[in-house]
C-alpha positions as a Markdown table, in Angstrom:
| # | Residue | x | y | z |
|---|---|---|---|---|
| 1 | Met | -80.0 | 90.1 | -75.6 |
| 2 | Asn | -80.2 | 86.4 | -74.7 |
| 3 | Asn | -82.7 | 85.0 | -72.2 |
| 4 | Phe | -82.0 | 81.9 | -70.1 |
| 5 | Thr | -84.5 | 79.9 | -68.2 |
| 6 | Ser | -83.7 | 78.0 | -65.0 |
| 7 | Ser | -85.6 | 76.5 | -62.1 |
| 8 | Ala | -84.9 | 79.8 | -60.2 |
| 9 | Gly | -86.4 | 82.0 | -62.9 |
| 10 | Leu | -85.1 | 84.0 | -65.9 |
| 11 | Leu | -81.5 | 85.1 | -66.3 |
| 12 | Glu | -80.5 | 87.7 | -68.8 |
| 13 | Phe | -77.1 | 88.2 | -70.4 |
| 14 | Asp | -76.0 | 90.7 | -73.1 |
| 15 | Asp | -73.1 | 88.5 | -74.2 |
| 16 | Leu | -73.1 | 84.8 | -74.9 |
| 17 | Ala | -69.5 | 84.4 | -73.7 |
| 18 | Val | -70.4 | 85.9 | -70.4 |
| 19 | Ala | -73.4 | 83.6 | -70.1 |
| 20 | Gln | -71.2 | 80.5 | -70.9 |
| 21 | Glu | -68.8 | 81.5 | -68.2 |
| 22 | Phe | -71.6 | 82.0 | -65.7 |
| 23 | Phe | -73.1 | 78.6 | -66.4 |
| 24 | Phe | -69.6 | 77.0 | -66.0 |
| 25 | Leu | -68.9 | 78.8 | -62.7 |
| 26 | Gln | -72.3 | 77.7 | -61.4 |
| 27 | Glu | -71.3 | 74.1 | -62.2 |
| 28 | Trp | -74.3 | 73.7 | -64.5 |
| 29 | Thr | -72.2 | 72.3 | -67.3 |
| 30 | Asp | -69.9 | 69.3 | -67.9 |
| 31 | Gly | -67.1 | 71.7 | -68.9 |
| 32 | Leu | -68.2 | 72.0 | -72.5 |
| 33 | Pro | -70.1 | 75.0 | -74.0 |
| 34 | Ile | -73.9 | 74.8 | -73.8 |
| 35 | Val | -76.8 | 76.0 | -75.9 |
| 36 | Pro | -78.7 | 78.8 | -74.2 |
| 37 | Pro | -82.0 | 77.3 | -72.8 |
| 38 | Thr | -84.3 | 80.2 | -73.9 |
| 39 | Pro | -88.0 | 80.0 | -72.9 |
| 40 | Gly | -89.2 | 79.4 | -76.5 |
| 41 | Lys | -86.9 | 76.5 | -77.0 |
| 42 | Val | -87.8 | 74.9 | -73.7 |
| 43 | Arg | -91.5 | 75.2 | -74.4 |
| 44 | Arg | -91.1 | 73.7 | -77.9 |
| 45 | Phe | -89.4 | 70.6 | -76.4 |
| 46 | Ala | -92.2 | 70.0 | -73.9 |
| 47 | Gln | -94.9 | 70.6 | -76.6 |
| 48 | Leu | -93.3 | 68.0 | -78.9 |
| 49 | Ala | -93.3 | 65.4 | -76.1 |
| 50 | Gly | -97.0 | 66.2 | -75.4 |
| 51 | Arg | -96.3 | 67.0 | -71.8 |
| 52 | Ser | -97.0 | 70.0 | -69.5 |
| 53 | Pro | -93.7 | 71.7 | -68.4 |
| 54 | Leu | -94.9 | 71.2 | -64.8 |
| 55 | Asp | -95.4 | 67.4 | -65.2 |
| 56 | Val | -93.1 | 65.3 | -63.0 |
| 57 | Ala | -90.7 | 63.1 | -65.0 |
| 58 | Gly | -89.3 | 61.4 | -61.9 |
| 59 | Arg | -88.0 | 62.0 | -58.4 |
| 60 | Ala | -84.4 | 62.4 | -57.4 |
| 61 | Pro | -82.9 | 59.6 | -55.3 |
| 62 | Ile | -82.4 | 60.3 | -51.6 |
| 63 | Ser | -84.0 | 63.8 | -51.6 |
| 64 | Asn | -87.2 | 62.6 | -53.4 |
| 65 | Lys | -87.2 | 66.0 | -55.1 |
| 66 | Pro | -89.6 | 66.1 | -58.1 |
| 67 | Ile | -87.9 | 66.6 | -61.5 |
| 68 | Ser | -90.2 | 68.5 | -63.9 |
| 69 | Val | -90.5 | 68.0 | -67.6 |
| 70 | Glu | -89.3 | 71.7 | -67.9 |
| 71 | Met | -86.1 | 70.8 | -66.0 |
| 72 | Val | -85.5 | 67.9 | -68.4 |
| 73 | Ala | -86.1 | 70.2 | -71.3 |
| 74 | Ile | -83.8 | 72.9 | -70.1 |
| 75 | Asn | -80.9 | 70.4 | -69.9 |
| 76 | Ala | -81.8 | 68.9 | -73.3 |
| 77 | Val | -81.5 | 72.3 | -74.9 |
| 78 | Met | -78.3 | 73.0 | -73.0 |
| 79 | Ala | -76.9 | 69.7 | -74.3 |
| 80 | Gly | -77.5 | 70.6 | -78.0 |
| 81 | Cys | -80.6 | 68.5 | -78.6 |
| 82 | Leu | -83.1 | 69.2 | -81.3 |
| 83 | Pro | -86.8 | 69.2 | -80.4 |
| 84 | Glu | -87.3 | 65.8 | -82.0 |
| 85 | His | -84.6 | 64.3 | -79.7 |
| 86 | Phe | -86.6 | 65.3 | -76.5 |
| 87 | Pro | -89.0 | 62.3 | -76.3 |
| 88 | Val | -86.0 | 60.0 | -76.1 |
| 89 | Val | -84.4 | 62.2 | -73.4 |
| 90 | Leu | -87.6 | 62.3 | -71.4 |
| 91 | Ala | -88.1 | 58.5 | -71.5 |
| 92 | Ala | -84.4 | 57.9 | -70.6 |
| 93 | Val | -84.8 | 60.2 | -67.5 |
| 94 | Glu | -87.9 | 58.3 | -66.5 |
| 95 | Ala | -85.9 | 55.1 | -66.8 |
| 96 | Ile | -82.9 | 56.2 | -64.6 |
| 97 | Met | -85.3 | 57.6 | -62.0 |
| 98 | Glu | -86.7 | 54.2 | -61.3 |
| 99 | Pro | -85.7 | 52.9 | -57.9 |
| 100 | Glu | -84.3 | 49.7 | -59.4 |
| 101 | Phe | -81.8 | 51.7 | -61.4 |
| 102 | Asn | -80.2 | 53.0 | -58.1 |
| 103 | Leu | -79.0 | 56.2 | -59.6 |
| 104 | His | -77.5 | 57.6 | -56.4 |
| 105 | Ala | -75.2 | 54.6 | -56.0 |
| 106 | Ile | -74.0 | 54.8 | -59.6 |
| 107 | Cys | -73.2 | 58.5 | -59.3 |
| 108 | Met | -71.3 | 58.2 | -56.0 |
| 109 | Ser | -69.3 | 55.1 | -57.1 |
| 110 | Thr | -65.6 | 55.3 | -57.4 |
| 111 | Asp | -65.5 | 52.8 | -60.3 |
| 112 | Gly | -66.7 | 55.0 | -63.1 |
| 113 | Ala | -70.2 | 53.5 | -63.5 |
| 114 | Thr | -72.3 | 55.7 | -65.7 |
| 115 | Ile | -75.5 | 55.8 | -67.7 |
| 116 | Phe | -75.5 | 53.8 | -70.9 |
| 117 | Leu | -78.6 | 54.1 | -73.2 |
| 118 | Ile | -79.7 | 51.9 | -76.0 |
| 119 | Val | -82.5 | 53.2 | -78.4 |
| 120 | Asn | -84.7 | 50.9 | -80.5 |
| 121 | Gly | -87.6 | 51.3 | -82.9 |
| 122 | Pro | -88.6 | 53.7 | -85.7 |
| 123 | Ile | -87.6 | 56.8 | -83.8 |
| 124 | Ala | -83.9 | 56.0 | -84.0 |
| 125 | Pro | -83.5 | 56.3 | -87.8 |
| 126 | Ala | -86.1 | 59.1 | -87.8 |
| 127 | Ile | -83.9 | 61.4 | -85.7 |
| 128 | Gly | -80.6 | 60.4 | -87.2 |
| 129 | Met | -79.3 | 58.1 | -84.5 |
| 130 | Asn | -76.2 | 56.1 | -85.2 |
| 131 | Gly | -76.0 | 52.3 | -84.8 |
| 132 | Gly | -73.4 | 51.7 | -87.4 |
| 133 | Thr | -69.8 | 52.8 | -88.0 |
| 134 | Ala | -68.2 | 54.2 | -84.9 |
| 135 | Ile | -71.3 | 53.4 | -82.8 |
| 136 | Leu | -69.4 | 54.2 | -79.6 |
| 137 | Gly | -67.6 | 57.2 | -81.0 |
| 138 | Pro | -68.4 | 60.8 | -82.2 |
| 139 | Gly | -70.2 | 62.0 | -85.3 |
| 140 | Ser | -73.9 | 61.6 | -84.5 |
| 141 | Arg | -75.6 | 64.7 | -83.1 |
| 142 | Ala | -78.5 | 62.7 | -81.8 |
| 143 | Asn | -76.4 | 60.1 | -80.0 |
| 144 | Ala | -74.1 | 62.7 | -78.5 |
| 145 | Ala | -76.8 | 65.2 | -77.5 |
| 146 | Ile | -79.3 | 62.8 | -76.0 |
| 147 | Gly | -76.7 | 61.1 | -73.8 |
| 148 | Arg | -75.3 | 64.4 | -72.7 |
| 149 | Ala | -78.7 | 65.8 | -71.9 |
| 150 | Val | -79.3 | 62.9 | -69.5 |
| 151 | Gln | -75.9 | 63.4 | -67.8 |
| 152 | Leu | -76.5 | 67.2 | -67.5 |
| 153 | Leu | -80.0 | 66.6 | -66.0 |
| 154 | Val | -78.5 | 64.3 | -63.3 |
| 155 | Ala | -75.9 | 66.9 | -62.4 |
| 156 | Asn | -78.3 | 69.8 | -62.3 |
| 157 | Ala | -81.4 | 68.1 | -60.8 |
| 158 | Val | -79.9 | 65.5 | -58.5 |
| 159 | Gly | -76.7 | 67.3 | -57.3 |
| 160 | Arg | -73.7 | 69.3 | -58.3 |
| 161 | Met | -71.5 | 68.0 | -61.0 |
| 162 | Arg | -68.4 | 67.6 | -58.7 |
| 163 | Gln | -70.5 | 65.9 | -56.0 |
| 164 | Leu | -71.9 | 63.4 | -58.5 |
| 165 | Arg | -68.6 | 62.5 | -60.2 |
| 166 | Met | -66.8 | 60.5 | -57.6 |
| 167 | Ala | -65.0 | 58.1 | -60.0 |
| 168 | Thr | -61.4 | 57.6 | -59.1 |
| 169 | Leu | -60.4 | 57.7 | -62.8 |
| 170 | Gly | -63.6 | 58.2 | -64.8 |
| 171 | His | -63.8 | 57.8 | -68.6 |
| 172 | Ala | -65.1 | 59.7 | -71.7 |
| 173 | Ala | -68.5 | 58.0 | -71.7 |
| 174 | Met | -69.4 | 59.9 | -68.6 |
| 175 | Tyr | -70.0 | 62.9 | -70.9 |
| 176 | Thr | -72.4 | 61.0 | -73.1 |
| 177 | Trp | -73.2 | 57.3 | -73.8 |
| 178 | Cys | -76.2 | 56.7 | -76.1 |
| 179 | Val | -76.4 | 54.4 | -79.1 |
| 180 | Ala | -79.0 | 52.9 | -81.4 |
| 181 | Glu | -79.2 | 49.2 | -82.3 |
| 182 | Ala | -78.4 | 48.3 | -85.9 |
| 183 | Glu | -81.7 | 46.4 | -86.2 |
| 184 | Gln | -81.4 | 45.9 | -90.0 |
| 185 | Glu | -78.1 | 44.2 | -89.6 |
| 186 | Ser | -79.2 | 41.8 | -87.0 |
| 187 | Pro | -80.2 | 38.1 | -87.7 |
| 188 | Trp | -82.4 | 38.2 | -84.5 |
| 189 | Lys | -85.3 | 40.1 | -83.2 |
| 190 | Pro | -84.5 | 43.7 | -82.1 |
| 191 | Phe | -83.6 | 44.2 | -78.5 |
| 192 | His | -86.9 | 45.9 | -77.6 |
| 193 | Val | -89.0 | 43.2 | -79.4 |
| 194 | Glu | -87.1 | 40.6 | -77.5 |
| 195 | His | -88.3 | 42.3 | -74.3 |
| 196 | Gly | -91.9 | 42.4 | -75.2 |
| 197 | Phe | -92.4 | 45.6 | -77.2 |
| 198 | Gly | -93.8 | 45.8 | -80.8 |
| 199 | Thr | -91.7 | 46.4 | -83.9 |
| 200 | Thr | -93.4 | 49.7 | -84.5 |
| 201 | Glu | -92.8 | 50.9 | -80.9 |
| 202 | Ser | -89.8 | 52.9 | -79.9 |
| 203 | Thr | -87.9 | 52.3 | -76.6 |
| 204 | Val | -84.9 | 53.4 | -74.6 |
| 205 | Ala | -83.1 | 51.0 | -72.3 |
| 206 | Ala | -80.9 | 52.3 | -69.5 |
| 207 | Phe | -77.9 | 50.5 | -68.0 |
| 208 | Ser | -75.3 | 51.3 | -65.4 |
| 209 | Gly | -72.2 | 50.6 | -67.4 |
| 210 | Leu | -68.4 | 50.4 | -66.9 |
| 211 | Pro | -66.0 | 51.2 | -69.8 |
| 212 | Pro | -66.4 | 48.8 | -72.7 |
| 213 | Ile | -63.7 | 46.3 | -73.5 |
| 214 | Gln | -63.2 | 45.7 | -77.2 |
| 215 | Val | -62.3 | 42.2 | -78.5 |
| 216 | Arg | -61.8 | 41.1 | -82.1 |
| 217 | Asn | -61.5 | 38.0 | -84.2 |
| 218 | His | -60.8 | 38.4 | -87.9 |
| 219 | Val | -59.9 | 34.8 | -88.5 |
| 220 | Gln | -62.6 | 32.4 | -87.2 |
| 221 | Arg | -66.0 | 32.0 | -88.7 |
| 222 | Asp | -67.4 | 29.3 | -86.5 |
| 223 | Pro | -69.5 | 30.9 | -83.7 |
| 224 | Ala | -67.9 | 28.7 | -81.0 |
| 225 | Asp | -64.4 | 29.7 | -82.0 |
| 226 | Ile | -65.4 | 33.4 | -82.2 |
| 227 | Ile | -66.8 | 33.4 | -78.6 |
| 228 | Arg | -63.8 | 31.4 | -77.3 |
| 229 | Ser | -61.5 | 34.1 | -78.6 |
| 230 | Phe | -63.4 | 36.5 | -76.4 |
| 231 | Gly | -62.1 | 34.7 | -73.3 |
| 232 | Ser | -59.5 | 37.3 | -72.2 |
| 233 | Gly | -62.0 | 40.1 | -72.7 |
| 234 | Leu | -64.6 | 38.3 | -70.7 |
| 235 | Leu | -62.1 | 37.7 | -67.9 |
| 236 | Ala | -61.4 | 41.4 | -68.0 |
| 237 | Thr | -65.1 | 42.2 | -67.5 |
| 238 | Cys | -65.0 | 40.3 | -64.2 |
| 239 | Tyr | -64.9 | 43.6 | -62.3 |
| 240 | Gly | -63.6 | 43.1 | -58.8 |
| 241 | Val | -62.4 | 39.6 | -59.3 |
| 242 | Phe | -58.9 | 40.5 | -58.5 |
| 243 | Gly | -60.0 | 42.2 | -55.3 |
| 244 | Ala | -62.1 | 39.1 | -54.5 |
| 245 | Val | -65.3 | 41.2 | -54.6 |
| 246 | Thr | -68.1 | 40.2 | -57.0 |
| 247 | Ala | -69.4 | 43.6 | -58.1 |
| 248 | Ser | -70.6 | 43.1 | -61.7 |
| 249 | Arg | -74.1 | 41.9 | -62.3 |
| 250 | Gly | -74.5 | 41.8 | -66.0 |
| 251 | Leu | -73.0 | 42.4 | -69.4 |
| 252 | Val | -74.0 | 44.1 | -72.6 |
| 253 | Ala | -72.4 | 42.6 | -75.7 |
| 254 | Ile | -72.4 | 44.8 | -78.8 |
| 255 | Val | -71.5 | 42.5 | -81.7 |
| 256 | Ser | -70.6 | 43.9 | -85.1 |
| 257 | Pro | -72.7 | 43.0 | -88.2 |
| 258 | Glu | -69.8 | 40.8 | -89.4 |
| 259 | Ile | -69.8 | 38.7 | -86.3 |
| 260 | Ala | -73.6 | 38.7 | -86.1 |
| 261 | Gly | -73.6 | 37.5 | -89.7 |
| 262 | His | -71.4 | 34.5 | -88.8 |
| 263 | Phe | -73.8 | 33.7 | -85.9 |
| 264 | Gly | -76.8 | 34.0 | -88.1 |
| 265 | Ala | -75.4 | 31.9 | -91.0 |
| 266 | Ala | -74.7 | 29.1 | -88.5 |
| 267 | Gly | -78.2 | 29.3 | -87.2 |
| 268 | Trp | -77.2 | 30.4 | -83.7 |
| 269 | Ser | -80.0 | 32.0 | -81.7 |
| 270 | Lys | -79.5 | 34.8 | -79.2 |
| 271 | Lys | -79.9 | 32.3 | -76.4 |
| 272 | Arg | -77.3 | 30.0 | -77.7 |
| 273 | Val | -74.8 | 32.9 | -78.1 |
| 274 | Lys | -75.5 | 34.1 | -74.5 |
| 275 | Asp | -75.1 | 30.5 | -73.2 |
| 276 | Ala | -71.8 | 30.2 | -74.9 |
| 277 | Ile | -70.6 | 33.6 | -73.6 |
| 278 | Ala | -71.6 | 32.6 | -70.0 |
| 279 | Ser | -69.9 | 29.3 | -70.4 |
| 280 | Ile | -66.6 | 30.7 | -71.7 |
| 281 | Gln | -66.6 | 33.3 | -68.9 |
| 282 | Arg | -67.0 | 30.6 | -66.2 |
| 283 | Glu | -64.2 | 28.7 | -67.8 |
| 284 | Glu | -61.9 | 31.7 | -67.8 |
| 285 | Val | -62.7 | 32.6 | -64.2 |
| 286 | Ser | -62.2 | 28.9 | -63.1 |
| 287 | Asn | -58.8 | 28.8 | -64.9 |
| 288 | Trp | -57.7 | 32.0 | -63.3 |
| 289 | Ile | -58.7 | 30.8 | -59.8 |
| 290 | Lys | -56.7 | 27.6 | -60.4 |
| 291 | Arg | -53.6 | 29.6 | -61.5 |
| 292 | Glu | -53.8 | 31.9 | -58.5 |
| 293 | Glu | -54.2 | 29.0 | -56.0 |
| 294 | Ser | -51.4 | 27.0 | -57.6 |
| 295 | Ala | -49.2 | 30.0 | -57.0 |
| 296 | Gly | -50.2 | 30.0 | -53.4 |
| 297 | Arg | -52.3 | 33.2 | -53.5 |
| 298 | Lys | -55.6 | 33.5 | -51.7 |
| 299 | Val | -58.4 | 34.0 | -54.2 |
| 300 | Ser | -61.4 | 35.2 | -52.1 |
| 301 | Ala | -61.6 | 36.8 | -48.7 |
| 302 | Thr | -65.3 | 37.3 | -48.8 |
| 303 | Ser | -68.2 | 35.0 | -48.0 |
| 304 | Glu | -69.3 | 35.3 | -51.6 |
| 305 | Pro | -67.4 | 33.1 | -54.1 |
| 306 | Val | -65.5 | 34.9 | -56.9 |
| 307 | Ser | -67.4 | 34.9 | -60.1 |
| 308 | Gly | -67.5 | 36.9 | -63.3 |
| 309 | Ala | -69.6 | 39.7 | -64.7 |
| 310 | Val | -72.5 | 37.3 | -65.2 |
| 311 | Arg | -73.8 | 34.4 | -63.2 |
| 312 | Thr | -76.2 | 33.1 | -65.8 |
| 313 | Ala | -76.9 | 33.8 | -69.5 |
| 314 | Glu | -80.0 | 35.8 | -68.4 |
| 315 | Asp | -77.6 | 38.5 | -67.2 |
| 316 | Ile | -76.3 | 39.1 | -70.8 |
| 317 | Phe | -77.9 | 41.6 | -73.1 |
| 318 | Leu | -77.0 | 41.2 | -76.7 |
| 319 | Ile | -77.4 | 43.8 | -79.5 |
| 320 | Val | -75.9 | 44.3 | -83.0 |
| 321 | Gly | -74.1 | 47.5 | -83.8 |
| 322 | Gly | -71.1 | 49.0 | -85.5 |
| 323 | Gly | -69.8 | 49.2 | -89.1 |
| 324 | Arg | -70.1 | 46.4 | -91.6 |
| 325 | Ala | -66.3 | 46.2 | -91.9 |
| 326 | Gly | -64.5 | 44.6 | -89.0 |
| 327 | Ser | -65.1 | 41.6 | -86.7 |
| 328 | Phe | -65.4 | 43.3 | -83.3 |
| 329 | Cys | -67.4 | 43.0 | -80.2 |
| 330 | Ala | -67.6 | 45.5 | -77.3 |
| 331 | Leu | -68.2 | 44.0 | -73.8 |
| 332 | Val | -69.8 | 46.4 | -71.3 |
| 333 | Pro | -69.9 | 45.2 | -67.7 |
| 334 | Leu | -72.8 | 46.3 | -65.6 |
| 335 | Val | -72.4 | 47.2 | -62.0 |
| 336 | Glu | -73.9 | 45.9 | -58.8 |
| 337 | Ala | -75.7 | 49.1 | -58.2 |
| 338 | Gln | -78.3 | 48.2 | -60.9 |
| 339 | Ser | -80.4 | 45.6 | -59.2 |
| 340 | Gly | -79.6 | 42.2 | -60.7 |
| 341 | Gly | -78.2 | 43.7 | -63.9 |
| 342 | Lys | -81.8 | 44.5 | -64.8 |
| 343 | Ala | -82.5 | 46.5 | -68.0 |
| 344 | Ile | -84.8 | 49.5 | -67.3 |
| 345 | Ile | -86.7 | 49.9 | -70.6 |
| 346 | Lys | -89.1 | 52.7 | -71.3 |
| 347 | His | -91.5 | 53.3 | -74.1 |
| 348 | Ile | -90.8 | 56.5 | -75.9 |
| 349 | Gly | -94.0 | 58.6 | -76.2 |
| 350 | Gly | -94.8 | 62.0 | -77.6 |
| 351 | Lys | -95.7 | 62.9 | -81.1 |
| 352 | Asn | -94.4 | 61.0 | -84.1 |
| 353 | Val | -91.3 | 62.5 | -85.6 |
């Protein structure tokens, strides 16, 4: 007999298939099978994080309903997490429950905005997170399960899955979107160190991201030429520009080790790279506006001028990730719902793993 814990108490099923169907019909899943959240597993997760199951990890937007550590653990088990993954899940949940993250607006948006997590520090390699080949793809249990756990928690603690998935089209990252930075491949300080944390500390950063746009340049080696080749991709990140609504407020750029190597060899700092990206985007948007106006088309019907995904270089977040082979970059636009494109970064606590 299998036992299942829930906020309503204990459910019992003699057959796992029946339990899976029950969870699906209750809209407690994302459509994929889940791992039964037995009491022993849930307790183990909370113990590893050094927290009481009754501790409050955050409060749901709008309802202000408390979300317990136990509830987070239940969804982490369901998502397929291992106990050592749980401190990351818990910190990520604490991040997205911050008012500045504006979780409710992200969930209810029609544009497909979803939770994008970046993990830094010693915990990432310790639990087997992937920051290398196919960083945005499948293959890493830790990446997949952690990201899925946070998505399931939102659906089960904030509202029903169908009520919180209002995207017109949606995209695969709405199942799970969690990566580690390839810190050893970077010529710069790791992302979390850049934001004031120590090298021996572990963190998770939460963003409200739209689908990534992949750009590539296998020809140029000069940093300025590489970034210039990103022009069309940067224009595509200008979410809302064709509707004359400035909705994007930031950009995460994931550059491959090969591209990062070219930047490092040329002595380019992160700031210089960000400045160049912002400059090329402004140029692309300006040229697009000129083309539209020369064709007699009205560019903006709002009081706010048309702009790109970022207004200044400070709105750009830069990390290194991906396989060593290939000169690629993924551009992830951030949405207006997240205040000012601000990164919500949380220290990952709990016992060492």
